[in-house]
C-alpha positions in Angstrom: -44.8 18.8 -10.1 -44.2 22.3 -9.1 -44.3 25.2 -11.5 -40.9 26.4 -12.9 -39.4 29.3 -11.1 -38.5 32.4 -13.2 -34.8 31.8 -12.6 -34.7 28.2 -13.6 -33.2 28.8 -17.1 -30.6 31.2 -15.8 -29.6 28.9 -13.0 -28.9 26.2 -15.5 -26.9 28.6 -17.7 -24.9 29.6 -14.6 -24.1 26.0 -13.8 -23.1 25.2 -17.4 -20.8 28.3 -17.5 -19.4 27.8 -14.1 -18.4 24.1 -14.9 -16.7 25.1 -18.2 -15.0 28.1 -16.5 -13.6 25.9 -13.8 -12.4 23.4 -16.3 -10.7 26.1 -18.4 -9.2 27.5 -15.2 -7.5 24.1 -14.5 -6.4 23.7 -18.1 -5.0 27.2 -18.2 -3.0 26.8 -14.9 -1.8 23.4 -16.2 -0.5 24.9 -19.4 1.2 27.8 -17.5 2.9 25.5 -15.2 4.1 23.1 -17.8 5.3 25.9 -20.2 2.8 25.2 -23.0 1.0 28.0 -24.8 -2.0 29.1 -22.7 -3.2 32.3 -24.5 -6.2 30.7 -26.3 -7.3 28.9 -23.1 -7.0 32.1 -21.1 -9.1 34.1 -23.6 -11.8 31.4 -23.6 -11.7 31.5 -19.8 -12.0 35.3 -19.9 -15.0 35.1 -22.1 -16.7 32.4 -19.9 -16.1 34.5 -16.7 -17.6 37.6 -18.5 -20.6 35.5 -19.5 -20.9 34.2 -16.1 -20.9 37.6 -14.4 -23.6 38.7 -16.9 -25.8 35.7 -16.2 -25.4 36.3 -12.3 -26.4 39.9 -12.9 -29.3 38.9 -15.1 -30.5 36.5 -12.3 -30.3 39.3 -9.7 -32.5 41.5 -12.0 -35.0 38.7 -12.4 -35.1 38.1 -8.6 -35.6 41.9 -8.0 -38.2 42.2 -10.5 -40.3 39.2 -9.2 -39.9 40.1 -5.5 -41.1 43.7 -5.9 -44.4 44.3 -4.3 -47.4 44.9 -6.6 -47.6 48.5 -7.6 -44.1 49.2 -6.4 -41.1 49.8 -8.6 -38.0 47.8 -7.9 -35.1 50.1 -7.0 -31.4 49.5 -7.4 -28.9 49.3 -4.6 -28.4 53.1 -4.4 -32.2 53.6 -3.8 -32.9 55.2 -7.1 -35.7 54.0 -9.3 
């Protein structure tokens, strides 16, 4: 068995949030099309998408931190440390 990667937990959370975001997207669209109230579903979808974006950014930070060469500081996209 291989050792766990640093991003394993974040990857699981991204998958979990992604599945529920997709489900709430379908429910929200169905409610909008049928004329049923969809505000609560849309707000939950918004919260899920925000959480998903934050997890993806967190995963990127983990990858940048683990791929930086020893003794070298990881830099952001603009080249600043």
